[in-house]
C-alpha positions as CSV (number, residue, x, y, z in Angstrom):
1,M,-1.3,-7.7,-13.1
2,R,-2.8,-8.2,-9.7
3,A,-2.0,-5.9,-6.9
4,M,-3.1,-6.3,-3.3
5,I,-1.4,-3.4,-1.4
6,W,-3.9,-1.7,0.8
7,P,-3.6,2.0,0.5
8,V,-3.3,4.4,3.4
9,G,-3.0,8.2,3.0
10,L,-0.7,11.1,3.5
11,V,-1.0,14.8,3.1
12,A,1.4,17.7,2.6
13,V,3.0,19.5,5.5
14,A,3.5,23.2,5.1
15,V,7.1,24.5,5.1
16,G,8.0,28.0,6.2
17,C,8.2,30.0,9.4
18,S,6.5,33.3,8.4
19,A,2.8,34.0,8.3
20,A,3.0,35.0,4.7
21,P,2.6,32.2,2.0
22,T,5.9,30.8,0.9
23,E,7.1,28.6,-1.9
24,P,7.7,25.0,-0.7
25,L,11.3,24.0,-0.4
26,V,12.4,21.8,-3.3
27,P,15.4,19.7,-2.2
28,E,18.2,18.8,-4.5
29,I,17.5,15.8,-6.7
30,A,20.6,14.0,-5.4
31,K,19.3,14.3,-1.8
32,C,15.9,12.9,-2.9
33,Q,17.5,10.1,-4.8
34,A,19.6,9.1,-1.8
35,F,16.4,9.1,0.4
36,A,14.5,7.1,-2.2
37,R,17.4,4.6,-2.4
38,Q,17.2,4.2,1.4
39,I,13.5,3.3,1.1
40,E,14.3,0.8,-1.5
41,Q,17.0,-0.7,0.8
42,F,14.6,-0.9,3.7
43,V,12.2,-3.0,1.5
44,R,15.1,-5.2,0.3
45,E,16.2,-5.8,3.9
46,K,12.5,-6.4,4.9
47,D,12.8,-3.6,7.4
48,A,9.2,-2.5,7.9
49,N,10.0,-0.1,10.7
50,G,12.7,1.6,8.6
51,F,10.2,2.1,5.8
52,A,7.5,3.3,8.2
53,N,9.8,5.9,9.7
54,C,10.2,7.5,6.3
55,V,6.5,8.4,6.3
56,D,5.3,11.5,8.1
57,A,2.4,9.6,9.7
58,T,1.6,12.0,12.6
59,A,1.1,15.0,10.4
60,I,-1.0,12.9,8.0
61,L,-3.3,11.6,10.6
62,E,-3.8,15.1,12.2
63,R,-4.6,16.6,8.8
64,L,-7.1,13.9,7.9
65,N,-8.7,14.2,11.3
66,D,-9.3,17.9,10.8
67,L,-10.8,17.2,7.4
68,V,-13.3,14.5,8.7
69,I,-14.2,16.7,11.7
70,R,-15.2,19.4,9.2
71,E,-17.0,17.1,6.8
72,L,-19.1,15.3,9.3
73,K,-19.5,18.2,11.7
74,I,-18.2,16.3,14.6
75,K,-18.8,18.1,17.9
76,D,-16.6,16.1,20.3
77,A,-13.4,16.5,18.3
78,A,-11.1,15.4,21.2
79,S,-12.9,12.1,21.6
80,F,-12.9,11.6,17.8
81,R,-9.1,12.2,17.5
82,G,-8.4,9.7,20.3
83,N,-10.5,7.0,18.6
84,A,-9.0,7.7,15.2
85,K,-5.5,7.5,16.5
86,A,-6.2,4.2,18.2
87,Q,-7.7,2.8,15.0
88,I,-5.1,4.0,12.5
89,Q,-2.0,5.0,14.4
90,D,0.1,2.1,12.9
91,F,-1.0,2.6,9.3
92,A,2.5,3.3,8.0
93,R,3.8,0.1,9.5
94,R,0.9,-1.9,8.2
95,F,1.4,-0.5,4.8
96,A,5.1,-1.5,4.9
97,D,4.1,-5.0,6.1
98,A,1.6,-5.3,3.2
99,I,4.4,-4.4,0.7
100,L,6.7,-7.1,2.2
101,T,4.0,-9.7,2.1
102,E,3.1,-8.9,-1.5
103,I,6.7,-9.1,-2.6
104,G,7.4,-12.3,-0.7
105,E,10.6,-14.1,-1.7
106,N,10.3,-13.8,-5.5
107,G,9.1,-10.2,-6.0
108,S,10.9,-6.9,-6.0
109,Y,10.6,-3.2,-5.1
110,R,12.6,-0.9,-7.3
111,L,13.1,2.8,-7.6
112,L,12.6,3.8,-11.2
113,R,13.3,7.5,-11.0
114,V,13.1,10.7,-9.0
115,R,11.8,13.9,-10.7
116,I,10.1,17.2,-9.9
117,V,6.4,17.5,-10.6
118,D,4.5,20.7,-9.9
119,K,7.5,21.9,-7.8
120,E,7.3,18.7,-5.6
121,P,9.9,16.0,-5.6
122,R,8.5,12.6,-6.4
123,A,10.0,9.1,-6.3
124,L,8.5,6.4,-8.5
125,F,8.8,2.8,-7.4
126,R,7.8,-0.4,-9.2
127,L,6.4,-3.3,-7.2
128,I,6.5,-6.8,-8.7
129,S,4.7,-9.2,-6.4
130,H,5.6,-12.8,-5.7
131,S,2.9,-13.8,-8.1
132,A,4.0,-11.4,-10.9
133,G,1.4,-8.8,-10.1
134,L,2.4,-5.2,-11.0
135,N,1.9,-2.0,-9.2
136,Y,3.6,1.5,-9.0
137,H,4.0,3.7,-6.0
138,D,4.5,7.4,-6.7
139,M,5.8,9.0,-3.5
140,T,5.6,12.7,-2.9
141,L,8.5,13.9,-0.7
142,N,8.4,16.8,1.7
143,V,11.2,18.7,3.5
144,E,10.5,19.0,7.3
145,R,11.5,22.2,9.1
146,G,14.7,20.4,10.3
147,G,15.7,19.8,6.7
148,E,14.9,16.1,6.7
149,L,13.0,14.4,3.9
150,R,9.8,12.5,4.6
151,V,7.1,10.8,2.5
152,N,3.9,12.8,2.7
153,D,1.8,11.0,0.0
154,I,1.9,7.8,-2.1
155,R,-0.2,7.4,-5.2
156,L,-0.9,3.7,-6.1
157,A,-1.4,2.8,-9.8
158,S,-3.6,-0.1,-8.8
159,T,-6.2,2.1,-7.2
160,G,-5.7,5.3,-9.3
161,E,-5.7,7.4,-6.1
162,S,-3.4,8.4,-3.3
163,I,-3.2,6.6,0.0
164,N,-4.3,9.9,1.5
165,E,-7.6,9.6,-0.3
166,T,-8.0,6.0,0.7
167,L,-7.2,6.5,4.3
168,H,-9.6,9.5,4.3
169,R,-12.3,7.0,3.2
170,S,-11.3,4.6,5.9
171,I,-11.7,7.2,8.6
172,L,-15.0,8.2,7.2
173,A,-16.1,4.6,7.2
174,M,-15.1,4.2,10.8
175,T,-16.8,7.4,11.8
176,A,-19.9,7.2,9.6
177,S,-20.7,3.6,10.3
178,G,-23.2,4.4,13.0
179,R,-24.7,7.4,11.3
180,T,-27.7,7.6,9.0
181,A,-28.4,10.1,6.3
182,T,-30.5,13.1,7.1
183,N,-32.1,15.9,5.2
184,D,-29.9,18.5,6.7
185,D,-26.7,18.2,4.8
186,A,-26.5,16.9,1.3
187,S,-22.7,16.7,1.1
188,Q,-22.5,14.7,4.4
189,N,-25.2,12.4,3.2
190,Q,-23.3,11.8,0.0
191,L,-20.1,10.9,1.9
192,I,-22.0,8.4,4.1
193,A,-23.7,6.9,1.1
194,A,-20.5,6.5,-0.9
195,V,-18.7,4.8,2.0
196,A,-21.6,2.4,2.6
197,Q,-21.8,1.5,-1.0
198,L,-18.1,0.9,-1.4
199,Q,-18.1,-1.3,1.7
200,A,-21.1,-3.3,0.4
201,W,-19.5,-3.8,-3.1
202,T,-16.2,-4.7,-1.6
203,T,-17.9,-7.5,0.4
204,L,-19.7,-8.7,-2.7
205,F,-16.5,-8.6,-4.7
206,Q,-14.6,-10.6,-2.1
207,K,-17.4,-13.2,-2.3
208,K,-17.0,-13.2,-6.1
209,Q,-20.6,-12.1,-6.5
210,Y,-19.7,-10.1,-9.7
211,R,-23.2,-10.3,-11.3
212,E,-24.8,-8.7,-8.2
213,I,-22.4,-5.8,-8.5
214,L,-23.1,-5.2,-12.2
215,Q,-26.9,-5.6,-11.8
216,S,-27.1,-3.0,-9.0
217,W,-25.2,-0.4,-11.0
218,S,-28.2,1.2,-12.6
219,S,-29.9,1.7,-9.2
220,L,-27.0,3.8,-7.8
221,P,-27.5,7.6,-7.6
222,S,-25.6,9.5,-10.3
223,K,-23.1,11.0,-7.8
224,L,-22.1,7.5,-6.7
225,R,-21.6,6.4,-10.3
226,D,-18.9,9.1,-10.5
227,D,-16.9,7.7,-7.6
228,K,-13.6,6.2,-8.9
229,A,-13.3,3.5,-6.3
230,I,-16.9,2.3,-7.0
231,N,-16.2,2.4,-10.8
232,L,-13.1,0.4,-10.4
233,I,-14.9,-2.4,-8.6
234,R,-17.4,-2.4,-11.4
235,V,-14.6,-2.7,-14.0
236,K,-13.0,-5.6,-12.0
237,S,-16.3,-7.4,-11.8
238,A,-16.9,-7.0,-15.6
239,A,-13.3,-8.3,-16.2
240,A,-14.1,-11.4,-14.1
241,L,-17.1,-12.1,-16.3
242,M,-15.5,-11.0,-19.6
243,K,-15.6,-14.5,-21.2
244,E,-19.4,-14.7,-20.9
245,D,-20.1,-11.0,-21.8
246,E,-17.3,-9.3,-23.7
247,L,-19.5,-6.6,-25.1
248,R,-20.5,-5.5,-21.6
249,Y,-16.9,-5.5,-20.5
250,R,-15.9,-3.3,-23.4
251,E,-18.7,-0.8,-22.7
252,I,-17.8,-0.6,-19.0
253,I,-14.1,-0.1,-19.9
254,E,-15.0,2.7,-22.3
255,E,-17.2,4.4,-19.7
256,F,-14.4,4.3,-17.2
257,Q,-11.9,5.8,-19.7
258,K,-14.3,8.7,-20.4
259,K,-14.7,9.5,-16.7
260,F,-11.0,9.0,-15.7
261,P,-8.8,9.4,-18.8
262,N,-5.2,8.0,-18.6
263,D,-5.8,6.4,-15.3
264,P,-3.3,3.6,-14.7
265,S,-5.6,1.5,-12.5
266,L,-7.8,0.7,-15.5
267,L,-4.8,-0.5,-17.5
268,L,-3.6,-2.8,-14.7
269,V,-7.0,-4.4,-14.5
270,A,-7.4,-4.7,-18.3
271,L,-4.0,-6.1,-19.2
272,D,-4.5,-9.4,-17.4
273,G,-7.8,-10.0,-19.2
274,L,-6.3,-9.1,-22.6
275,F,-3.4,-11.4,-22.2
276,L,-5.5,-14.4,-21.1
277,A,-7.9,-13.7,-24.0
278,K,-4.9,-13.7,-26.4
279,R,-5.8,-10.2,-27.7
280,F,-2.1,-9.4,-28.0
281,A,-2.4,-6.3,-30.2
282,E,-4.7,-4.6,-27.7
283,F,-2.4,-5.9,-24.9
284,R,0.6,-4.2,-26.4
285,E,-1.4,-1.0,-27.0
286,G,-2.2,-1.0,-23.3
287,L,1.4,-1.6,-22.4
288,D,2.4,1.4,-24.6
289,R,-0.1,3.6,-22.8
290,L,1.1,2.4,-19.4
291,D,4.7,3.0,-20.4
292,Q,3.8,6.6,-21.3
293,I,2.0,7.2,-18.0
294,V,4.9,5.9,-15.8
295,G,7.6,7.4,-18.0
296,G,9.2,4.1,-19.0
297,D,9.8,0.8,-17.3
298,P,11.9,-2.1,-18.5
299,Y,9.5,-4.6,-16.9
300,L,6.9,-3.7,-19.5
301,D,9.3,-5.0,-22.1
302,V,9.3,-8.3,-20.3
303,M,5.5,-8.3,-20.6
304,R,5.8,-7.5,-24.3
305,A,8.3,-10.3,-24.8
306,N,5.9,-12.7,-23.1
307,A,3.1,-11.7,-25.5
308,L,5.3,-12.1,-28.5
309,R,6.4,-15.6,-27.2
310,E,2.8,-16.6,-26.9
311,E,2.2,-15.4,-30.5
312,G,5.1,-17.6,-31.7
313,K,7.2,-14.6,-32.6
314,L,10.3,-15.9,-30.8
315,E,13.0,-13.8,-32.4
316,D,11.1,-10.6,-31.6
317,A,10.5,-11.8,-28.1
318,K,14.2,-12.5,-27.7
319,Q,15.1,-9.0,-29.0
320,I,12.6,-7.3,-26.6
321,G,13.7,-9.4,-23.6
322,N,17.3,-8.6,-24.2
323,R,16.4,-4.9,-24.4
324,A,14.8,-5.2,-21.0
325,I,18.1,-6.7,-19.6
326,K,20.2,-4.0,-21.2
327,S,18.0,-1.3,-19.5
328,E,17.9,-3.1,-16.1
329,P,20.6,-5.8,-15.8
330,D,19.3,-7.4,-12.6
331,L,15.7,-7.7,-13.7
332,A,15.1,-11.3,-12.9
333,P,11.8,-11.8,-14.8
334,A,13.5,-10.8,-18.0
335,Y,16.0,-13.7,-17.7
336,W,13.2,-16.2,-16.9
337,S,11.2,-14.9,-19.9
338,L,14.1,-15.3,-22.2
339,G,14.7,-18.8,-20.8
340,T,11.2,-19.8,-21.8
341,V,11.7,-18.3,-25.2
342,S,14.9,-20.4,-25.6
343,L,13.1,-23.5,-24.6
344,K,10.3,-22.9,-27.1
345,A,12.9,-22.3,-29.8
346,R,14.8,-25.4,-28.6
347,D,17.9,-23.4,-28.2
348,F,19.1,-25.4,-25.2
349,E,22.6,-23.9,-25.2
350,E,21.0,-20.5,-24.7
351,A,18.7,-21.9,-22.0
352,A,21.8,-23.2,-20.1
353,R,23.5,-19.8,-20.5
354,L,20.5,-18.0,-19.0
355,L,20.3,-20.4,-16.1
356,T,23.9,-19.8,-15.3
357,E,23.3,-16.0,-15.4
358,I,20.4,-16.4,-13.0
359,E,22.4,-18.4,-10.6
360,N,25.7,-16.6,-10.8
361,R,24.8,-13.0,-11.6
362,L,21.4,-12.7,-9.9
363,K,22.3,-15.1,-7.1
364,L,18.9,-16.8,-7.3
365,P,18.4,-20.5,-6.5
366,I,17.3,-22.9,-9.2
367,S,15.1,-25.8,-8.2
368,D,15.3,-29.3,-9.6
369,L,14.5,-29.0,-13.3
370,T,14.0,-32.8,-13.8
371,S,10.6,-32.5,-12.2
372,S,9.4,-29.7,-14.4
373,A,7.5,-30.5,-17.6
374,I,8.5,-27.3,-19.4
375,Y,12.2,-28.3,-19.0
376,A,11.7,-31.9,-20.1
377,D,13.3,-31.6,-23.5
378,F,16.1,-29.4,-22.1
379,V,16.8,-32.0,-19.4
380,A,17.1,-34.7,-22.1
381,S,19.6,-32.7,-24.2
382,P,23.4,-32.7,-24.1
383,A,23.2,-29.0,-23.2
384,Y,21.7,-29.9,-19.8
385,A,24.3,-32.5,-19.1
386,K,27.0,-30.0,-19.9
387,W,25.3,-27.4,-17.7
388,V,25.1,-29.8,-14.8
389,A,28.7,-30.8,-15.1
390,E,29.9,-27.1,-15.2
391,R,27.6,-26.3,-12.3
392,K,29.3,-29.0,-10.2
393,K,32.7,-27.6,-11.0
394,R,31.6,-24.2,-9.8
395,D,30.2,-25.6,-6.6
């Protein structure tokens, strides 16, 4: 369930021409769906510029600059704005590039649904990376004064926060790096300390120094122990060491759940560990919770089918896998999952049928199966010879 997309942030732009407060415009769902489909198309066509142009980056950066200037009491605002723009002006394009890199040739980016939440239109996308990592991007849409839709926030399931919040932290890190805490402003000191701690822990995590992270937890001030980003690194560190200390891992998970209930970032971290540990009942419970949070996703049925297959419940796995395809007919991982089920069941005719579907329906290439150990018995079967012969006829 890995996800590597680096988050960058966005904020709402006010709509309305009068001085008095007005209700934000809520565009028609059909218009929002068309806009979201365009974003999906940009990703499919690997058009990073097209994706970036859908994001209201200028307004976002201006709003965040104003916030940081207030928080850190910056006196030379004009100089600060120039430096911030130079550092972060291309963040929307870099975010788009990161998505395309994460997807690679085998991943996907799919619009799941558009809905209205708290009078704001939102578009929920699912990202499956080239290495089968899972993430969700929940985009908040805004109507500009000219009537055009733009993205003004994206919440990432992998971090449990919006890219607005994460970019805010990035600007703080850039600005506060040369500052030291003082006795004059407790809130400013806290911001500087949180940014410094997160940077330090991120470096340790990248170096796989998980024990050092866990050992330093008790020495953190209580306010830092309530920071979600810092807590998430702690959870990931405990997950990396779960085999040697499962009790500690469980305690840290429970603590995170109490602080941040129903947060999808925890589920995405925990699911990998549960699957590898073959704790399939807990794995399915986690999938059920994630399903509720995102409002339903056929890919989670693929993950359920994979767990059932590993448990040896092949008929159940087949049923769930087919349910995923019925819900999303072009969901490639569902076909591959069912193919593995058919190989385990030695149903080679079904394996051949699925390979044909993958090639003809999904238009995906199939490499040489004779060099793959998992397909050895299939290659030795009459079903394989028949599949190869029919394949040659189609070519």
